[in-house]
C-alpha positions in Angstrom: 60.8 65.2 27.2 58.2 62.5 27.4 57.8 60.3 24.3 54.3 59.4 23.4 53.7 55.9 22.0 50.6 55.5 19.8 48.1 53.1 21.3 47.5 49.8 19.3 44.4 49.8 17.3 41.4 48.2 18.9 40.6 44.7 17.7 37.9 44.5 15.1 35.0 42.4 16.0 34.5 40.4 12.8 31.5 38.7 14.4 29.6 41.9 14.7 26.5 41.7 12.6 27.1 45.3 11.5 30.4 44.3 9.8 29.2 41.2 8.0 28.3 41.5 4.3 24.6 41.8 3.6 23.2 39.6 0.8 19.9 39.8 -0.9 17.9 36.5 -1.0 18.7 36.0 -4.6 22.4 36.5 -3.9 22.3 33.9 -1.1 20.8 31.4 -3.4 23.4 32.0 -6.1 26.2 31.8 -3.4 24.8 28.5 -2.2 24.6 27.1 -5.7 28.1 28.3 -6.5 29.4 26.2 -3.6 27.2 23.2 -4.2 24.9 23.7 -1.3 21.2 22.6 -1.4 18.3 22.9 1.0 18.4 20.1 3.6 15.5 17.7 3.0 14.3 19.4 -0.1 12.0 17.4 -2.4 13.9 16.2 -5.5 12.3 16.2 -8.9 10.0 13.3 -9.7 12.6 11.8 -12.1 15.4 12.1 -9.6 13.1 10.6 -6.9 12.4 7.5 -9.1 16.1 7.1 -9.7 16.8 7.3 -5.9 14.2 4.6 -5.3 15.7 2.4 -7.9 19.1 2.9 -6.3 17.7 1.6 -3.0 15.8 -1.3 -4.4 18.0 -3.8 -2.5 17.2 -2.0 0.8 13.5 -2.0 0.0 13.4 -5.8 -0.7 15.6 -6.5 2.3 13.4 -4.3 4.6 10.3 -6.1 3.3 11.7 -9.6 3.9 13.0 -8.6 7.4 9.5 -7.3 8.3 7.9 -10.5 7.1 10.3 -12.7 9.0 9.9 -10.7 12.2 6.2 -10.5 12.0 5.5 -13.8 13.8 8.9 -14.3 15.4 7.4 -14.3 18.9 4.7 -16.9 18.1 5.5 -20.6 18.6 4.0 -21.5 15.2 6.0 -18.8 13.5 5.4 -18.3 9.8 2.6 -20.9 9.8 0.3 -18.0 11.0 0.8 -16.4 7.5 -1.4 -19.2 6.2 -3.5 -19.9 9.3 -4.8 -16.4 9.8 -6.8 -16.1 6.5 -7.8 -19.8 6.8 -9.3 -19.1 10.2 -11.1 -16.0 8.9 -12.5 -18.1 6.0 -13.7 -20.7 8.5 -15.5 -18.1 10.6 -17.1 -16.5 7.5 -18.2 -19.9 6.3 -20.0 -20.7 9.5 -21.6 -17.2 9.9 -22.5 -16.4 6.3 -22.4 -19.7 4.5 -24.4 -21.7 7.2 -26.2 -19.3 9.5 -27.1 -16.8 6.8 -27.2 -19.4 4.0 -25.3 -17.2 1.5 -23.9 -20.3 -0.1 -27.3 -21.1 -1.7 -27.0 -20.8 -5.5 -23.2 -20.4 -5.4 -21.5 -23.5 -6.7 -18.1 -24.4 -5.2 -18.9 -22.1 -2.3 -15.8 -23.1 -0.3 -13.3 -22.2 -3.1 -15.4 -19.1 -3.8 -15.2 -18.0 -0.2 -11.6 -18.9 0.5 -10.4 -17.2 -2.7 -12.3 -14.0 -1.8 -10.9 -14.0 1.8 -7.3 -14.5 0.6 -7.5 -11.8 -2.1 -9.3 -9.3 0.1 -6.8 -9.9 2.9 -4.0 -8.9 0.4 -5.6 -5.5 -0.1 -6.7 -4.9 3.5 -3.3 -5.8 4.9 -1.5 -3.5 2.4 -3.7 -0.5 3.3 -3.3 -1.2 7.1 0.4 -1.5 6.7 0.5 1.8 4.7 -1.1 3.7 7.6 2.0 2.8 9.8 4.6 3.2 7.1 5.8 6.7 8.3 4.3 7.0 11.8 5.6 3.5 12.7 9.2 4.3 11.5 9.6 7.8 12.8 13.1 7.1 14.2 14.3 5.8 10.9 12.8 8.7 9.0 14.4 11.3 11.2 17.8 9.6 11.5 18.6 8.8 7.9 18.1 10.5 4.5 16.5 8.3 1.9 13.4 8.5 -0.3 10.5 8.0 2.1 8.5 6.1 -0.5 10.8 3.2 0.2 8.8 2.5 3.4 5.2 2.1 2.0 6.6 0.3 -1.1 8.5 -2.1 1.1 5.5 -2.8 3.3 3.4 -3.4 0.1 6.1 -5.9 -1.1 5.9 -7.6 2.3 2.2 -8.2 1.9 2.8 -9.5 -1.6 5.3 -12.0 -0.2 2.8 -13.0 2.4 0.2 -13.5 -0.3 2.5 -16.0 -2.0 2.6 -18.1 1.1 -1.2 -17.9 1.3 -1.6 -18.9 -2.4 0.1 -22.3 -1.6 -2.6 -23.0 0.9 -5.3 -21.7 -1.5 -4.1 -24.0 -4.3 -4.3 -27.0 -1.9 -7.9 -26.1 -0.9 -8.8 -25.7 -4.6 -7.4 -29.2 -5.4 -9.3 -30.7 -2.4 -12.6 -29.4 -3.7 -12.1 -30.5 -7.3 -10.6 -27.4 -8.9 -7.6 -28.7 -10.9 -4.9 -26.6 -12.7 -5.8 -25.4 -16.1 -4.5 -22.7 -18.5 -7.0 -20.2 -17.0 -5.0 -20.3 -13.8 -2.3 -18.2 -15.6 -4.8 -15.3 -15.6 -4.3 -14.9 -11.9 -0.8 -13.6 -12.6 -1.8 -10.3 -14.4 -4.8 -10.0 -12.0 -2.6 -10.1 -8.9 0.0 -7.9 -10.6 -2.6 -5.2 -11.2 -3.9 -5.6 -7.7 -0.4 -5.2 -6.2 0.0 -2.0 -8.1 -3.4 -0.7 -6.9 -2.5 -1.8 -3.3 0.8 0.0 -3.4 -0.8 3.3 -4.6 -3.5 3.2 -1.9 -0.9 2.3 0.7 1.1 5.4 -0.2 -1.9 7.6 0.0 -2.7 6.3 3.4 0.9 6.7 4.5 0.9 10.4 3.7 -2.6 10.9 5.3 -1.7 9.0 8.5 1.7 10.8 8.8 -0.2 14.1 9.1 -3.3 12.8 10.9 -2.5 9.7 13.1 -6.2 9.3 13.8 -6.5 7.9 10.3 -5.1 4.6 11.6 -7.9 4.3 14.1 -10.6 4.9 11.5 -9.1 2.6 8.8 -10.4 -0.7 10.3 -14.0 0.5 10.1 -13.6 1.7 6.5 -12.1 -1.6 5.5 -14.8 -3.6 7.2 -17.5 -1.7 5.3 -15.5 -2.1 2.1 -15.2 -5.8 2.6 -19.0 -6.3 2.9 -19.4 -4.3 -0.4 -16.8 -6.4 -2.2 -18.6 -9.8 -2.4 -16.1 -11.6 -0.2 -18.7 -13.8 1.5 -21.5 -13.7 -1.1 -22.1 -13.4 -4.8 -22.5 -9.8 -5.9 -23.9 -11.2 -9.2 -26.8 -12.8 -7.3 -27.3 -9.8 -5.1 -27.4 -7.4 -8.1 -29.7 -9.5 -10.2 -33.1 -8.0 -11.0 -34.2 -4.4 -10.4 -33.8 -4.3 -6.6 -30.6 -2.2 -6.7 -30.6 1.4 -8.1 -28.5 1.8 -11.3 -26.0 4.1 -9.6 -25.4 1.7 -6.7 -25.1 -1.1 -9.3 -22.4 0.8 -11.2 -20.5 1.6 -8.0 -20.5 -2.0 -6.9 -19.4 -3.2 -10.4 -16.5 -0.8 -10.4 -15.5 -1.5 -6.8 -11.7 -2.2 -7.3 -11.6 -4.8 -4.5 -14.5 -6.7 -6.0 -13.0 -6.5 -9.5 -9.7 -8.1 -8.4 -11.5 -10.8 -6.4 -13.7 -11.7 -9.3 -10.8 -11.8 -11.7 -8.9 -14.3 -9.5 -12.1 -16.4 -9.0 -12.6 -16.4 -12.7 -9.1 -17.6 -13.2 -9.1 -20.4 -10.5 -12.7 -21.6 -10.2 -14.3 -23.5 -13.1 -17.9 -22.6 -12.1 -17.2 -18.9 -11.9 -17.7 -17.9 -15.5 -17.2 -14.8 -17.6 -21.0 -14.1 -17.4 -20.5 -13.3 -13.7 -17.8 -10.6 -14.4 -18.8 -6.9 -14.7 -18.5 -5.3 -18.2 -15.0 -4.3 -19.3 -13.6 -5.9 -16.2 -9.9 -6.0 -17.4 -10.1 -2.3 -18.5 -11.6 -1.4 -15.1 -8.9 -3.4 -13.3 -6.1 -1.8 -15.3 -7.5 1.7 -14.9 -7.7 1.4 -11.1 -4.1 0.0 -11.0 -2.7 2.9 -13.1 -4.7 5.7 -11.5 -4.1 4.6 -7.9 -0.5 3.4 -8.5 0.8 6.4 -10.3 -1.5 8.9 -8.6 -0.7 7.5 -5.1 3.0 7.7 -5.8 2.8 11.4 -7.0 0.6 12.2 -4.0 3.1 10.8 -1.6 6.1 12.4 -3.3 4.6 15.9 -3.1 5.0 15.8 0.7 8.4 14.2 0.7 10.1 17.1 2.7 7.5 17.1 5.4 7.7 13.5 6.6 9.2 13.0 10.1 9.0 16.7 10.9 7.0 18.4 13.7 
């Protein structure tokens, strides 16, 4: 009599999709939340984002300082170029506009007027240019590490502020050489530059987001900045240009509210004795504060809204 032995059961393929539990999307979200899982790279709330940035404040300042130090590390004159570059620009502008085009006529203390305009304009232009490279120029860092991406444009804006402080030392020496001595009005430069720094940071963050999505923005930026510079009274007095009825009212209002011109005029008013309050546009401090708050806060929110898309694609 032959005994029959039951065959062992066939192994169950637990990896078979037919045998895995099926979850609805809502159930998957609840399961992930129950185990503390979150979407990789998800945008945090605005409040959490601000707290993350504050927690990385030491990284932001260290990154800015390192960038500033390395900027001219290959040049023999090193950090001297931080002062020489705007001075050379001012010299060229003085020769072309002050002498050849005679824009210095009717502008007292033209050299302090011109040099102040060049230094303050350079602060804005450099911040915006740096912003266009904040994400696209640090793609490796963005893809390798998880951190609030706003750290990059903010750090680069701080770098430009640090560079401005070096330039101000040269500016003060030029002012002294041309008879502009320290007075209590010089303190007005502090709130003016603070508002300008906030404005620059906001615009830098806007440009960082735009350039991250469309790299061609970086190629277009120099042309926009050059046109903006000519409309900001860097090399000539807008007050003289706008006198009379030669300029339509709408153009006059646009030039008076031009943020770059507003910050340049405020610093000139603070540092140059012959530049009086009569040459300032109406409600200049309100306009300067408005531009700083709108662009600073608006630029930050605009950048934050695309947080999860930086470094992808």
